SEVEX-438894 format. One line per field, with one value per residue: x, y negated, z negated of N, C-alpha, C in turn; residue in three letters; residue number from 1; chain. Coordinates in steps of 0.05 Angstrom, whole numbers, plus 5000, padded with zeros to 4 digits. Layout:
! SEVEX-438894
n_c1 <- c(X,...) .
n_c2 <- c(Y,...) .
n_c3 <- c(Z,...) .
ca_c1 <- c(X,...) .
ca_c2 <- c(Y,...) .
ca_c3 <- c(Z,...) .
c_c1 <- c(X,...) .
c_c2 <- c(Y,...) .
c_c3 <- c(Z,...) .
rest <- c(Ala,...) .
nr <- c(NUM,...) .
kette <- c(A,...) .
This chain:
! SEVEX-438894
n_c1 <- c(4408,4407,4451,4488,4489,4514,4559,4621,4619,4599,4648,4691,4676,4687,4738,4733,4723,4768,4816,4865,4899,4884,4911,4954,4971,4958,4999,5045,5032,5032,5087,5110,5086,5111,5161,5155,5127,5086,5025,4981,4982,4930,4889,4893,4882,4831,4804,4814,4778,4732,4725,4724,4680,4646,4646,4623,4573,4543,4492,4483,4530,4540,4576,4627,4616,4583,4604,4655,4715,4730,4748,4776,4759,4791,4829,4854,4866,4907,4946,4958,4972,5022,5049,5058,5086,5132,5154,5167,5204,5244,5263,5283,5328,5361,5376,5398,5442,5472,5475,5484,5507,5470,5421,5441,5459,5467,5431,5393,5379,5362,5306,5284,5271,5311,5278,5249,5282,5308,5258,5254,5299,5293,5251,5266,5302,5277,5232,5256,5260,5207,5190,5187,5133,5107,5127,5099,5042,5053,5055,5090,5143,5155,5190,5239,5238,5243,5287,5320,5308,5338,5391,5399,5406,5364,5340,5322,5276,5250,5240,5200,5160,5137,5119,5094,5050,5031,5020,4977,4935,4928,4920,4894,4845,4822,4811,4768,4725,4713,4693,4657,4616,4606,4568,4534,4587,4590,4543,4558,4601,4573,4539,4574,4614,4634,4650,4693,4726,4749,4776,4812,4839,4859,4894,4936,4957,4974,5015,5049,5060,5087,5136,5159,5172,5210,5251,5265,5282,5329,5362,5368,5393,5440,5461,5471,5508) .
n_c2 <- c(4945,4892,4861,4854,4807,4773,4714,4731,4782,4784,4756,4797,4831,4822,4842,4893,4906,4900,4940,4955,4903,4911,4968,4957,4916,4949,4985,4955,4928,4976,4990,4945,4950,4997,4976,4945,4903,4854,4862,4917,4982,4997,4966,4948,4998,5005,4965,4974,5019,4994,4968,5011,5033,4987,4990,5033,5028,4991,4967,4941,4913,4874,4884,4844,4850,4894,4963,4954,4970,5007,5004,5068,5116,5167,5155,5110,5136,5179,5143,5109,5149,5167,5124,5112,5156,5154,5105,5114,5156,5132,5095,5129,5150,5106,5102,5155,5142,5100,5102,5098,5049,5018,5009,4988,4936,4872,4832,4869,4893,4846,4852,4900,4905,4928,4966,4993,5019,5051,5087,5105,5135,5173,5204,5225,5267,5297,5316,5329,5343,5338,5295,5257,5259,5240,5189,5167,5156,5117,5051,5010,5035,5063,5042,5038,5084,5122,5111,5129,5183,5197,5182,5220,5258,5300,5354,5335,5358,5377,5330,5309,5342,5337,5289,5279,5315,5292,5234,5253,5264,5216,5177,5185,5201,5149,5119,5147,5152,5105,5091,5127,5122,5072,5034,5034,5009,4966,4932,4932,4904,4851,4840,4825,4797,4746,4764,4798,4766,4732,4771,4778,4736,4726,4770,4750,4706,4728,4759,4722,4690,4731,4737,4684,4682,4725,4701,4659,4681,4714,4667,4639,4680,4683,4635,4640,4671) .
n_c3 <- c(5125,5086,5066,5109,5136,5108,5104,5095,5106,5160,5181,5176,5204,5261,5263,5266,5313,5343,5347,5359,5338,5282,5274,5282,5242,5194,5200,5190,5145,5109,5115,5086,5037,5017,5003,4964,4964,4940,4947,4936,4973,4971,4981,5029,5057,5036,5062,5117,5118,5106,5159,5194,5178,5190,5244,5262,5258,5291,5307,5262,5254,5310,5366,5405,5452,5506,5492,5470,5441,5378,5312,5290,5246,5247,5276,5250,5201,5211,5228,5186,5151,5180,5181,5125,5105,5138,5127,5070,5079,5102,5065,5031,5057,5062,5015,5010,5047,5023,4976,4905,4895,4931,4902,4855,4873,4860,4894,4897,4852,4818,4830,4803,4740,4683,4647,4687,4719,4683,4674,4726,4726,4686,4698,4751,4734,4698,4729,4780,4849,4853,4828,4877,4894,4852,4850,4892,4876,4842,4845,4827,4821,4874,4915,4881,4871,4908,4936,4894,4902,4945,4939,4898,4928,4946,4981,5046,5077,5031,5005,5045,5054,5001,4991,5036,5023,4974,5003,5042,4998,4978,5019,5071,5048,5023,5066,5093,5054,5051,5100,5108,5067,5058,5053,5002,4977,4999,4985,4928,4930,4950,4913,4869,4886,4869,4824,4840,4871,4833,4802,4841,4851,4797,4800,4839,4815,4766,4792,4814,4768,4739,4774,4771,4714,4715,4747,4719,4671,4687,4704,4651,4626,4660,4650,4596,4597) .
ca_c1 <- c(4430,4410,4476,4501,4485,4532,4581,4643,4618,4603,4676,4704,4665,4701,4761,4728,4728,4801,4831,4896,4904,4883,4929,4992,4972,4961,5030,5060,5030,5040,5113,5114,5080,5132,5186,5157,5106,5065,4996,4982,4973,4905,4878,4898,4870,4800,4792,4808,4758,4706,4727,4717,4649,4626,4649,4607,4546,4544,4469,4488,4546,4539,4603,4626,4610,4577,4631,4674,4732,4723,4765,4771,4774,4810,4858,4868,4878,4930,4967,4965,4993,5047,5071,5072,5113,5159,5166,5183,5231,5267,5270,5289,5352,5378,5385,5423,5461,5486,5480,5479,5516,5453,5400,5453,5471,5460,5415,5368,5378,5349,5278,5279,5281,5325,5262,5236,5300,5301,5237,5259,5317,5280,5231,5276,5320,5257,5217,5271,5244,5171,5185,5181,5098,5099,5132,5077,5024,5063,5061,5114,5164,5152,5211,5265,5238,5246,5316,5331,5310,5354,5419,5409,5412,5346,5336,5299,5255,5236,5224,5183,5135,5124,5121,5070,5031,5020,5007,4959,4918,4916,4923,4875,4819,4816,4798,4748,4706,4695,4684,4628,4607,4613,4545,4534,4606,4589,4523,4567,4618,4562,4519,4598,4632,4643,4672,4717,4749,4760,4791,4835,4852,4878,4920,4955,4968,4991,5039,5067,5075,5107,5156,5172,5184,5231,5271,5272,5302,5352,5373,5374,5415,5466,5473,5489,5534) .
ca_c2 <- c(4926,4862,4846,4856,4780,4751,4709,4746,4809,4780,4746,4816,4851,4817,4856,4921,4913,4897,4965,4951,4887,4929,4987,4946,4903,4976,4995,4934,4927,5001,4988,4925,4960,5011,4962,4933,4877,4861,4871,4947,4985,5010,4943,4952,5021,5002,4946,4985,5037,4978,4957,5034,5032,4968,4995,5057,5008,4965,4956,4918,4890,4880,4880,4821,4855,4928,4978,4942,4986,5000,5021,5093,5131,5191,5145,5091,5157,5187,5120,5105,5168,5170,5092,5111,5174,5146,5083,5125,5173,5109,5086,5158,5149,5082,5117,5174,5136,5077,5116,5079,5016,4996,5005,4971,4916,4850,4824,4887,4897,4830,4859,4921,4905,4951,4981,5002,5039,5071,5099,5122,5158,5188,5219,5241,5283,5311,5330,5340,5335,5331,5264,5245,5260,5225,5165,5162,5149,5098,5032,4998,5052,5077,5033,5046,5121,5139,5107,5147,5212,5194,5179,5239,5278,5317,5358,5320,5370,5377,5307,5301,5360,5336,5264,5283,5326,5262,5218,5267,5265,5195,5155,5184,5197,5124,5110,5164,5147,5072,5090,5142,5116,5038,5020,5024,4999,4933,4922,4928,4872,4832,4836,4824,4787,4727,4774,4807,4742,4724,4789,4780,4705,4730,4785,4738,4688,4747,4769,4693,4679,4745,4731,4662,4693,4741,4688,4642,4699,4712,4636,4637,4704,4672,4604,4643,4686) .
ca_c3 <- c(5110,5092,5067,5139,5145,5091,5121,5096,5123,5189,5190,5174,5228,5284,5265,5269,5349,5348,5335,5365,5317,5259,5273,5284,5217,5180,5200,5181,5115,5099,5112,5069,5009,5012,5002,4937,4969,4912,4954,4935,4995,4971,4987,5055,5063,5034,5083,5142,5114,5113,5185,5208,5172,5210,5276,5265,5259,5314,5300,5236,5257,5334,5379,5423,5481,5505,5500,5461,5427,5356,5295,5295,5227,5249,5285,5227,5180,5226,5231,5153,5139,5188,5175,5093,5096,5153,5106,5048,5089,5112,5041,5021,5079,5053,4986,5016,5059,5014,4945,4882,4904,4943,4877,4834,4881,4849,4902,4899,4823,4807,4837,4785,4716,4668,4637,4715,4726,4664,4679,4746,4724,4673,4721,4779,4716,4688,4753,4800,4872,4852,4824,4899,4900,4828,4856,4914,4858,4817,4860,4819,4821,4892,4923,4872,4863,4936,4935,4874,4911,4967,4921,4888,4954,4950,5013,5063,5081,5008,5007,5069,5047,4981,4996,5057,5009,4962,5017,5049,4983,4977,5041,5093,5031,5017,5087,5099,5034,5054,5124,5105,5037,5062,5050,4975,4965,5007,4969,4906,4934,4951,4884,4848,4901,4851,4803,4857,4881,4811,4796,4861,4839,4771,4805,4853,4790,4752,4806,4819,4749,4738,4790,4759,4693,4717,4756,4697,4650,4703,4702,4629,4618,4672,4635,4570,4600) .
c_c1 <- c(4428,4433,4493,4503,4503,4556,4613,4644,4616,4630,4695,4697,4672,4730,4752,4723,4749,4823,4860,4913,4908,4902,4955,4992,4976,4988,5046,5057,5033,5075,5124,5102,5103,5158,5190,5141,5083,5035,4995,4966,4938,4883,4875,4881,4835,4799,4794,4785,4733,4702,4714,4692,4630,4626,4633,4576,4543,4511,4464,4504,4556,4566,4602,4618,4601,4600,4654,4691,4730,4748,4759,4778,4789,4833,4871,4879,4901,4956,4980,4979,5022,5067,5079,5090,5137,5167,5181,5205,5251,5281,5290,5325,5371,5389,5405,5442,5484,5492,5473,5486,5489,5430,5411,5467,5460,5436,5386,5365,5361,5313,5267,5290,5295,5301,5248,5256,5307,5287,5246,5280,5311,5265,5246,5298,5303,5239,5227,5258,5215,5169,5177,5155,5093,5094,5107,5055,5027,5073,5087,5141,5171,5183,5239,5261,5247,5277,5332,5329,5329,5389,5423,5408,5393,5348,5313,5274,5231,5222,5200,5156,5124,5112,5086,5046,5017,5003,4985,4934,4906,4914,4896,4839,4805,4794,4774,4729,4695,4682,4654,4613,4603,4594,4537,4558,4604,4568,4538,4583,4600,4551,4547,4621,4647,4666,4701,4735,4757,4780,4818,4849,4873,4899,4939,4966,4987,5021,5059,5076,5100,5136,5180,5186,5207,5256,5282,5293,5322,5372,5385,5400,5441,5480,5485,5507,5553) .
c_c2 <- c(4903,4847,4842,4820,4761,4748,4721,4773,4802,4771,4772,4833,4851,4835,4889,4930,4904,4914,4963,4928,4904,4950,4976,4929,4929,4981,4976,4929,4950,4998,4973,4940,4978,5001,4944,4908,4879,4860,4903,4957,5001,4988,4944,4974,5021,4978,4957,5008,5024,4974,4982,5038,5012,4979,5016,5051,4991,4953,4939,4899,4887,4871,4859,4827,4887,4943,4977,4965,4982,5012,5046,5103,5150,5172,5128,5117,5161,5166,5115,5123,5167,5147,5099,5129,5166,5123,5095,5142,5150,5102,5106,5158,5136,5092,5135,5166,5119,5090,5094,5045,5003,4995,4984,4953,4892,4835,4844,4892,4880,4833,4879,4915,4937,4973,5000,5020,5061,5093,5126,5144,5179,5211,5235,5261,5303,5329,5332,5326,5328,5306,5252,5236,5242,5194,5152,5147,5126,5071,5015,5010,5062,5068,5046,5078,5134,5131,5127,5175,5216,5192,5204,5268,5300,5323,5345,5327,5373,5349,5300,5316,5347,5307,5263,5295,5301,5245,5227,5263,5240,5172,5157,5186,5174,5117,5124,5160,5127,5079,5110,5133,5080,5022,5012,5010,4966,4924,4916,4904,4852,4817,4825,4808,4764,4741,4787,4788,4733,4743,4787,4756,4710,4750,4766,4722,4700,4754,4740,4689,4706,4745,4705,4668,4704,4720,4663,4656,4706,4687,4633,4657,4690,4645,4619,4659,4674) .
c_c3 <- c(5105,5083,5088,5150,5131,5111,5123,5112,5155,5198,5192,5198,5255,5287,5270,5299,5361,5336,5337,5342,5293,5253,5270,5254,5193,5175,5186,5154,5097,5093,5087,5042,4996,5003,4977,4944,4952,4918,4952,4963,5002,4978,5019,5069,5055,5057,5110,5141,5115,5144,5200,5206,5193,5233,5279,5260,5271,5314,5277,5239,5295,5344,5397,5445,5481,5508,5489,5443,5397,5333,5282,5264,5222,5259,5262,5207,5182,5221,5202,5144,5148,5177,5142,5093,5115,5134,5081,5059,5093,5086,5027,5036,5072,5030,4994,5029,5044,4983,4926,4879,4916,4921,4861,4844,4866,4865,4905,4866,4812,4810,4818,4755,4703,4660,4665,4717,4708,4669,4705,4740,4709,4687,4735,4754,4709,4708,4774,4824,4868,4840,4851,4906,4875,4836,4878,4898,4837,4840,4855,4821,4845,4906,4911,4869,4885,4941,4914,4887,4931,4959,4912,4904,4958,4972,5023,5065,5054,4999,5024,5060,5017,4974,5009,5038,4992,4977,5033,5031,4982,4995,5055,5071,5034,5041,5099,5082,5046,5081,5125,5086,5041,5054,5020,4964,4977,4995,4942,4911,4937,4929,4866,4866,4885,4833,4815,4869,4862,4804,4818,4857,4821,4782,4818,4830,4767,4760,4807,4794,4731,4748,4776,4737,4698,4731,4733,4675,4661,4699,4673,4619,4638,4659,4609,4575,4606) .
rest <- c(Met,Glu,Phe,Ala,Asn,Glu,Pro,Ile,Phe,Gln,Trp,Met,Ser,Gln,Phe,Ala,Tyr,Gln,Pro,Gly,Thr,Val,Tyr,Ala,Ala,Leu,Ile,Gly,Met,Met,Met,Leu,Ser,Ala,Val,Gly,Phe,Pro,Leu,Pro,Glu,Glu,Val,Thr,Leu,Ile,Ser,Val,Gly,Ile,Leu,Ala,Phe,Met,Gly,Ala,His,Pro,Gln,His,Phe,Pro,Pro,Pro,Tyr,Glu,Gly,Ala,Pro,Val,Val,Ser,Val,His,Thr,Ala,Ser,Ile,Ile,Ala,Phe,Thr,Ala,Val,Val,Gly,Ala,Asp,Phe,Ile,Ile,Tyr,Leu,Ile,Gly,Arg,Val,Phe,Gly,Arg,Lys,Met,Leu,Tyr,His,Pro,Arg,Val,Arg,Lys,Phe,Phe,Pro,Glu,His,Met,Met,Lys,Arg,Val,Glu,Glu,Trp,Thr,His,Lys,Tyr,Gly,Ala,Tyr,Ala,Cys,Gly,Ile,Phe,Arg,Phe,Thr,Pro,Gly,Leu,Arg,Phe,Pro,Gly,His,Leu,Ala,Cys,Gly,Met,Leu,Arg,Tyr,Pro,Ala,Trp,Lys,Phe,Leu,Val,Ile,Asp,Gly,Ile,Ala,Ala,Leu,Ile,Ser,Val,Pro,Thr,Gln,Ile,Tyr,Leu,Leu,Ala,His,Tyr,Gly,Glu,Pro,Ile,Leu,Lys,Tyr,Leu,Arg,Gln,Phe,Lys,Leu,Val,Val,Phe,Ala,Ile,Ile,Gly,Leu,Leu,Ile,Val,Tyr,Phe,Val,Ala,Lys,Lys,Leu,Arg,Glu,Lys,Trp,Leu,Gln,Arg,Ala,Ala,Ala,Asn,Asn,Gly) .
nr <- c(1,2,3,4,5,6,7,8,9,10,11,12,13,14,15,16,17,18,19,20,21,22,23,24,25,26,27,28,29,30,31,32,33,34,35,36,37,38,39,40,41,42,43,44,45,46,47,48,49,50,51,52,53,54,55,56,57,58,59,60,61,62,63,64,65,66,67,68,69,70,71,72,73,74,75,76,77,78,79,80,81,82,83,84,85,86,87,88,89,90,91,92,93,94,95,96,97,98,99,100,101,102,103,104,105,106,107,108,109,110,111,112,113,114,115,116,117,118,119,120,121,122,123,124,125,126,127,128,129,130,131,132,133,134,135,136,137,138,139,140,141,142,143,144,145,146,147,148,149,150,151,152,153,154,155,156,157,158,159,160,161,162,163,164,165,166,167,168,169,170,171,172,173,174,175,176,177,178,179,180,181,182,183,184,185,186,187,188,189,190,191,192,193,194,195,196,197,198,199,200,201,202,203,204,205,206,207,208,209,210,211,212,213,214,215,216,217,218,219,220,221,222,223,224,225) .
kette <- c(A,A,A,A,A,A,A,A,A,A,A,A,A,A,A,A,A,A,A,A,A,A,A,A,A,A,A,A,A,A,A,A,A,A,A,A,A,A,A,A,A,A,A,A,A,A,A,A,A,A,A,A,A,A,A,A,A,A,A,A,A,A,A,A,A,A,A,A,A,A,A,A,A,A,A,A,A,A,A,A,A,A,A,A,A,A,A,A,A,A,A,A,A,A,A,A,A,A,A,A,A,A,A,A,A,A,A,A,A,A,A,A,A,A,A,A,A,A,A,A,A,A,A,A,A,A,A,A,A,A,A,A,A,A,A,A,A,A,A,A,A,A,A,A,A,A,A,A,A,A,A,A,A,A,A,A,A,A,A,A,A,A,A,A,A,A,A,A,A,A,A,A,A,A,A,A,A,A,A,A,A,A,A,A,A,A,A,A,A,A,A,A,A,A,A,A,A,A,A,A,A,A,A,A,A,A,A,A,A,A,A,A,A,A,A,A,A,A,A,A,A,A,A,A,A) .
């Protein structure tokens, strides 16, 4: 693994031996992603998978001292799955307790454009409780979608089962794939790191520009009104 000496991978590898910090960050990022934080949860899961891969190859990514604890792929997968389902269920409960007044509150409403809410309503009426699983695979609609599932008072057990199955398919698999097949992926990142960083930069610019545009449209609508 000649790429193991790359500065960026050496910097990342230090976190492979800080499992407590990584698990805490994993829970926090999963919670934030569930409520609409603009960083996709997939980025967090992939990063944790890479750290688990590094921890499993101390000969290429030396630990700070002999016997240092490592990020475990199994522990990380369980924590990520539990955090994701737990966060989704909290959002479902908020929708169930506060109802439509929560989703259509002015301060909440400004984060969800009309077309987004229309799609949420269409899917919940078309697919019923199965929409719980569909929203899990639709990052932009997860938060309002899970709120809507609670507002429509789908049975809690059904929400947990459907959302849990969807999370079981999407969450641990990403960590396991990166942990077991990290070498070719890291080689790819090394070869195309400039492209990857450029894409990340463009995504950040896109999200910032999108938020600024939404605020500008809201101000324009308020002034016209």
